[in-house]
Structures are given as structure tokens and as C-alpha cells.
C-alpha positions in Angstrom: 114.9 108.6 66.3 111.9 108.4 68.8 112.7 107.8 72.2 109.4 105.6 73.1 110.1 102.2 72.9 106.2 101.1 73.3 103.6 102.8 72.8 99.9 101.3 73.5 96.7 103.6 72.4 92.8 101.9 73.8 94.3 98.4 73.9 91.5 95.8 74.1 90.8 92.1 73.6 87.7 90.9 74.4 87.4 86.5 74.6 84.3 84.6 74.4 83.9 82.1 77.4 81.9 78.3 77.3 79.8 77.7 74.5 81.5 75.3 71.5 85.2 75.8 71.0 86.4 76.1 67.6 88.9 73.8 66.4 90.4 72.2 63.0 88.2 70.1 60.6 88.7 67.9 58.3 87.3 67.1 54.8 84.5 64.5 56.7 84.0 66.8 59.3 83.0 69.8 57.2 81.0 67.0 54.6 79.2 66.0 57.7 78.1 69.2 59.1 76.6 70.6 55.9 74.5 67.3 55.9 73.0 68.1 59.3 72.8 71.8 59.2 69.3 72.5 57.4 68.4 69.7 60.2 69.8 71.6 62.8 68.3 74.7 61.5 64.4 73.8 61.5 65.0 72.6 65.2 66.4 75.9 66.4 63.3 77.8 65.1 60.9 79.2 67.8 63.7 79.0 70.5 65.6 81.8 71.5 69.1 82.5 70.6 71.2 81.8 74.0 73.1 84.8 74.7 77.0 84.3 73.9 79.2 85.0 77.2 81.9 87.2 76.8 84.7 89.1 78.5 87.5 92.1 78.2 90.8 91.0 79.5 91.8 94.2 77.9 89.6 97.6 78.5 91.1 101.2 76.7 94.8 100.1 78.4 97.2 103.2 77.1 100.7 103.7 78.4 104.2 104.7 76.6 107.6 103.6 77.7 110.6 105.1 76.6 113.5 103.2 76.0 116.0 102.3 78.6 112.8 102.5 81.2 111.9 99.1 83.4 108.1 99.0 83.8 106.5 97.1 86.8 103.3 95.9 85.8 101.2 94.5 88.8 97.3 93.2 89.8 95.4 90.4 90.8 95.8 86.9 89.4 93.1 87.5 86.3 93.6 91.4 85.9 95.1 90.8 81.8 99.0 91.2 83.0 100.1 88.5 81.0 97.3 89.0 78.3 98.9 92.4 78.4 102.3 90.8 77.3 100.7 88.4 74.8 99.4 90.9 72.6 103.0 93.0 72.9 104.6 89.8 72.0 102.5 89.3 68.8 101.3 86.0 70.4 97.7 87.3 70.3 95.9 90.3 67.6 94.4 92.7 69.7 90.3 93.3 69.4 90.6 97.2 69.5 92.9 99.3 69.7 97.0 99.5 68.7 100.6 98.8 70.2 103.5 99.8 68.5 107.0 98.6 69.6 110.2 100.2 67.8 113.1 97.3 68.8 113.6 93.6 68.7 111.5 91.6 71.5 112.9 89.0 73.8 109.6 87.3 75.8 109.9 85.2 78.6 106.3 84.8 79.1 106.0 80.4 79.9 108.0 77.9 80.2 109.9 77.0 76.6 108.3 79.2 74.7 109.6 79.5 71.3 112.2 76.3 71.7 111.3 73.5 69.3 111.2 70.3 71.5 113.5 68.2 68.9 115.8 70.5 69.0 119.5 70.6 71.3 119.4 73.4 73.6 122.5 74.5 71.4 120.3 74.8 68.3 117.4 76.3 70.4 120.0 79.1 71.7 121.1 79.8 67.7 117.3 79.5 66.9 116.3 82.3 69.6 119.2 84.4 68.3 118.5 83.9 64.4 114.6 84.7 65.5 115.8 88.1 66.9 117.9 88.9 63.9 121.5 88.2 65.4 124.6 87.1 63.5 126.1 84.2 64.4 128.6 85.8 65.3 127.0 88.0 67.8 125.3 84.4 69.1 129.0 83.0 69.3 129.7 86.1 71.6 127.5 85.2 74.1 127.2 81.7 74.0 129.3 80.9 77.0 127.5 83.2 78.7 124.1 81.3 78.5 125.3 78.1 79.0 127.3 79.3 82.3 123.8 80.9 83.5 121.4 78.4 82.4 123.8 75.5 84.3 122.5 72.8 81.4 126.4 72.3 80.1 126.0 68.7 81.0 122.3 68.5 78.4 123.6 71.6 75.7 123.4 68.6 73.2 120.4 66.9 74.5 117.3 67.4 72.7 114.8 69.8 74.8 112.0 67.6 75.0 114.2 65.2 77.6 114.4 68.7 79.6 113.1 69.4 83.2 110.8 72.5 83.9 113.4 73.8 85.6 116.0 73.2 82.9 113.8 74.9 80.1 113.4 77.8 82.4 117.1 78.2 82.8 118.0 78.0 79.9 114.6 80.1 78.3 115.8 83.3 80.7 119.4 82.8 79.8 118.6 83.2 76.0 116.0 85.5 76.9 118.3 88.2 79.0 121.8 87.4 77.0 120.9 87.7 73.3 120.6 91.2 73.7 116.6 92.2 72.7 116.2 96.2 73.0 113.0 95.4 74.7 112.8 92.1 77.2 109.0 91.1 78.1 108.8 89.1 81.4 106.1 87.3 83.0 106.0 85.7 86.6 107.4 82.0 85.3 111.0 83.0 87.6 108.3 81.5 90.1 109.0 77.8 88.5 113.4 78.1 89.5 114.6 77.8 93.1 115.3 80.5 95.6 119.0 80.8 94.3 117.8 80.9 90.6 114.8 83.2 90.8 118.1 85.5 92.9 120.3 85.3 90.0 117.2 86.1 87.3 116.7 89.3 89.5 120.3 90.3 89.3 120.4 89.7 85.8 117.4 91.6 85.1 119.2 94.2 86.8 121.7 94.2 84.6 119.5 94.2 81.6 118.1 97.6 83.1 121.8 99.1 83.7 122.7 98.4 80.1 119.9 101.0 79.2 117.5 98.2 77.3 113.6 98.4 77.9 112.0 95.6 80.5 108.3 95.7 81.1 108.0 93.4 84.4 105.5 91.7 85.5 105.3 90.2 89.2 103.5 89.2 92.3 107.1 90.1 94.0 106.5 93.4 94.8 110.2 94.3 96.6 111.4 93.2 93.4 109.2 95.8 91.5 109.8 98.4 94.3 113.8 98.1 93.5 113.9 96.8 89.6 111.6 99.4 88.0 111.4 102.9 87.9 107.5 103.0 87.5 104.9 101.2 87.8 101.0 100.3 86.9 98.4 98.4 88.2 95.7 96.4 86.5 92.7 95.6 87.6 89.7 94.0 85.8 92.0 94.6 82.6 92.4 98.5 83.1 94.7 100.5 84.1 93.5 102.2 87.6 96.9 103.1 89.0 100.2 104.5 87.0 103.3 106.1 89.0 106.4 105.8 91.2 106.1 102.3 91.9 106.8 102.9 95.4 103.4 104.3 95.6 102.0 102.0 93.0 103.1 98.8 94.9 101.5 100.7 98.2 98.1 101.9 97.4 97.8 98.5 95.8 99.1 96.1 98.8 96.6 99.1 101.4 93.4 97.9 98.9 93.9 94.3 98.9 94.2 94.7 102.7 90.7 97.0 102.9 89.3 93.7 101.3 90.4 90.6 103.0 89.3 88.8 105.7 90.1 85.8 107.5 89.0 83.4 105.3 87.8 83.1 101.9 85.8 80.4 100.4 84.8 79.4 96.9 83.0 76.7 95.2 83.8 73.7 93.9 83.5 75.7 90.4 84.6 78.7 91.1 88.2 77.8 93.4 91.4 78.9 91.9 93.2 75.7 90.4 92.2 73.3 87.7 91.3 69.2 87.3 94.5 68.5 89.2 93.5 70.8 92.6 90.9 73.0 93.5 90.9 75.8 95.9 87.8 76.2 97.8 88.9 77.7 101.7 91.8 79.3 103.2 90.8 80.0 106.8 93.0 81.3 109.5 92.2 81.3 113.1 93.6 80.6 116.8 93.8 76.8 117.5 90.4 76.1 118.3 88.7 78.9 117.9 86.7 80.2 114.7 87.9 81.8 112.0 88.8 85.7 112.3 90.5 88.8 111.9 92.6 88.6 115.3 94.8 86.0 116.7 96.4 86.2 120.1 100.6 85.8 119.4 100.8 83.4 122.8 98.8 81.0 121.2 99.3 78.6 118.3 98.0 80.2 114.9 96.2 77.2 112.6 96.6 78.4 108.4 93.9 76.0 106.8 93.6 74.8 103.1 90.9 73.4 101.6 91.1 71.7 98.1 89.2 69.1 95.8 92.2 66.8 94.6 91.6 65.1 91.4 95.2 63.8 91.5 97.6 62.6 94.2 100.7 63.3 92.5 104.3 62.9 94.5 105.2 66.2 93.0 102.6 68.5 94.7 103.4 71.1 96.5 100.7 72.8 99.1 101.3 75.6 101.0 101.0 79.3 101.3 103.5 82.9 102.0 102.4 84.5 105.0 103.3 88.4 104.4 103.2 92.2 105.8 100.4 94.5 103.9 103.9 95.9 102.4 104.8 92.6 100.8 107.6 91.5 102.4 107.9 88.0 102.4 107.7 86.6 106.8 107.9 82.9 105.8 106.7 80.8 103.0 105.6 76.9 104.0 104.7 73.7 102.3 104.1 70.3 103.5 106.8 69.2 101.8 109.0 71.3 103.9 109.2 67.9 106.4 110.1 64.2 105.9 108.3 62.6 103.3 106.4 60.0 106.3 105.0 63.2 108.1 103.5 64.7 104.9 99.4 64.8 104.9 97.8 61.8 102.8 96.0 63.3 99.4 93.1 62.4 99.2 91.1 62.0 95.6 88.2 64.6 96.4 88.3 66.9 99.6 91.0 67.3 101.9 91.8 69.6 104.4 95.1 70.3 106.0 96.1 72.7 108.4 99.7 74.3 109.0 100.5 75.5 112.5 102.3 78.9 113.7 103.5 77.7 116.7 102.9 80.9 119.4 105.2 83.3 120.9 106.4 83.7 117.2 104.8 86.0 115.3 105.1 90.6 116.8 101.4 92.1 116.3 100.2 93.7 113.5 98.7 92.6 110.3 99.6 89.5 108.7 98.5 88.1 104.8 98.1 84.7 103.7 98.7 83.9 100.0 98.4 80.6 98.8 101.3 78.4 96.5 100.2 75.4 95.3 102.1 73.8 92.6 104.1 70.7 91.6 107.4 71.0 92.6 109.8 72.8 90.3 107.6 72.0 87.3 104.5 74.3 87.4 102.3 76.4 89.8 98.7 75.7 90.0 97.2 77.8 92.5 99.8 81.3 92.7 97.6 84.0 94.4 97.8 87.7 95.7 96.4 87.8 99.4 92.9 86.3 99.9 92.8 86.1 104.2 94.2 88.7 106.4 94.4 88.6 110.2 95.8 90.8 113.1 98.3 89.7 116.1 97.8 90.8 119.3 101.2 90.9 121.5 100.3 88.8 124.6 103.4 86.2 125.2 105.5 88.3 127.6 106.1 86.9 130.9 108.8 89.4 132.2 107.8 92.1 134.0 110.0 94.2 131.7 108.8 93.0 128.2 108.4 95.8 126.2 105.5 94.3 124.2 102.7 94.8 126.8 99.6 95.9 126.1 99.5 95.4 122.6 102.6 97.8 122.0 104.8 96.9 119.2 108.3 95.9 119.3 110.9 96.1 116.9 110.6 93.5 113.8 108.1 91.3 112.4 108.6 88.6 114.9 108.9 88.9 118.7 110.2 85.3 119.9 111.5 85.1 123.3 114.7 83.6 123.0 116.7 81.4 125.4 119.7 83.2 127.1 122.3 81.6 129.3 125.7 82.6 130.7 129.0 80.8 129.1 132.4 81.0 129.9 134.8 83.4 128.0 138.1 81.8 126.7 139.9 84.1 129.7 137.7 82.5 132.5 137.8 79.2 131.0 141.9 79.5 131.0 142.0 81.0 134.4 140.1 78.0 135.9 142.6 75.8 134.2 144.9 77.3 135.7 144.1 77.2 138.9 142.8 73.3 139.3 140.2 72.0 142.1 142.3 71.6 145.9 
């Protein structure tokens, strides 16, 4: 038996963008189209044929993954990561090239992929196992582990269509990770869950890797890629541009992002990331009261602004960002929903400009990156981007003559706050005071 689990050779996927979309037609639609076709051909005589727009989501992608290997796949949004996993999962056909897969595949690409909405959670567990080719006795042995991991005991016999997105993704991951597929394909779907669930999922993926199964892991979490994966590659515009040790690949990728990021990013209403619910049009960073730029003094408040067009005022909308270091370490994440509800900025249909203030005296000197995060709480992402803006903090908020950060010298740590100190009495001092009451 070959030790290769996945072999991909010159894999390419072409998509057509714009133009009329194919749809299913009734007999009446077909008859009507045939009737008007001669007239339409006459109208087009002498008119230039508009060029068909296409885009290569993947182009000449080649790699091998051995049994038991954990491969990380990174890259910007739109680089082709999800398309690659869909081809490997046989959800979509490649335009060119080939992909050989040796072993049964479990995929976690989108919330609820592979679940039947009319079936209960219990029935979907057995259905998923049957699709993987498992016998009922094998599924029975894993059933209790799946239910315990997903934490849906009360809703086990409820139709899946009644599940929240959080319940869907918990059960989907539990099924994919516990029914012992030989190859596990995981997309950035883990971002839907809460922090505790994400921690559980990453831990389970580590267990799967140690059990000797093959994992392809697509993620924006660079720390997870470095810690879980034995190798990694970066996709850019559908092509593999880096492949090798995950620490080297991630480091090179983050340095490239750093070089291209400025103090602001601006998009048009047509090209901005998002959808009809929310369309991001700008991200800016500046010292409060100053202009957007690459440098901010650590002693002043720093404003991070997100400008967006809202087509809905949904109460579950969360608008925020991750502040990271160039190495991908998350310094903080902030949403408007972290505040009491009465303090949330009002959502206006149309243009909105929301500002988050990072207090002066908090950040250390160095480079920081802003990664926008907009979504519906615990349901789905609308915007989930890597670095779009970068700024440098110059350390200047120390007032003590012994402050070791003067003249921009970096202090240890990501943050550099000046914390309050005071004198307190020890237990021995308190005891001594109690035995010698004042005269």
C-alpha cells in the first residue's frame, strides 16, 4: 500500500464571473426560449460579442500528503483555499489536473454540510457514519463520545433544521472528528463557535493527528497552524507560492502582509468585502484627533475606525477587529457588543462609521496589524480578513526617571501599561498591630 494519502497534480479550477446564471428550466421555459431564439439572433447580428469574464480559483496546484501528515493551508481570503478543499471533497469538479485520494474522507467545510435538515441529530450521526462506510456497531462505539463532545444531549432527537448555527457546527465537528475518517478536511468553520469550543476543537484535531490520521487544515489562526501542522503551504491567486516548514511559511506570509499593509484600507461600495447585509468600505488607524498613518505615540489614545454600508439592522450584528503582532499573535479582539447593549452604536441603514479607542499607555512599541471581523453572533462571518491595516507604536508614555522604555527602547511584553502600586500590610504586621492597640 502506498504511503501517499493525497496526490494532487496540476489541479486547476476555472469559474465564470458575471453574465447570466444557469438555472433549472421547466418545459414551459424551454418552449418559450426556443420561440424567441430566432428573434434574439437577429438582434445580435452585427453586434460585438461581449468577452466572457473568467477567473482561475486554482491554477496548476501540485502537492502530496502522506498518511498521518497534518498539512496547513494558509492565504488571504479569495486565494483558493476553500475551492481546493471542495475539489478534494468532490463537491466540485476540477477544470484541469487530477487529485488522487486514498482513504475515506471526512469534511468540515461549511456549517451543517452533509446533514439532512429533516433528520434528528441522532439520525444524522448514523447517516454520516454510513456515508463514510462505517458499520452500525462502529458508530455505536463512538456515539456517546460524539454527543458528549457536541453538548447537544437535550436536542439529540430534535430535527437538525431547528438547530442554531452553534449547535450545527458543534455536532458537525464532533461527527467529522470522531467517526474516524482516514483523511479529515477542515476549513475555517471553527471560527463560528465560542472560544471554549474552538479550544476543544483544536485539542481534538491534535488528538486526530497523534492517532496517525491525515489532516488538511485551512485556517487564519497562524498559531494553530504552527503548533498542529508538520508542513504548510500558502496559496496566492490560486497558486502555491510557498511550501515547507510551517514556521517558515507562516513567517514569510506574515512578513509579506506587513509590507503591503498601510495605516488605512479603502474599498468602493462595489468592491468592499462583505455582502448585501454589510459591506466594509474602509479601515483606518490614527492617533485620536490626528490623520490616518503608520505611526502612533503610545501615550495617546489610538482610534481604529471601521466604515461600512449596512443593508440590515440585525440585532445579532457584531462589528470588530483583531489586533495582532506581525507574528500573528492576537493582542486583543474587540466588538461593539462587548459593551452593555445601551452603549452600542446605532446601526443605520446606509453608511456607518464606528470607532474603537485603544487607550493610551497600553501598547508597547512595535508593529500592530488590524484584521476586521464582522458577523452575526455565533452564526456566520460576513467579513473575516487577514491584515488590512498596519501601524507602528512609538513608546513615549513613561514618566518615571527610571522608565526603561524612554527613547523608543522596547520593554518586554506585547503591552506596556503603567500599573498602580501601593503598600499593603502583611499578616504578620496586622497581627502585630492587633496585639499592640493604640494608647
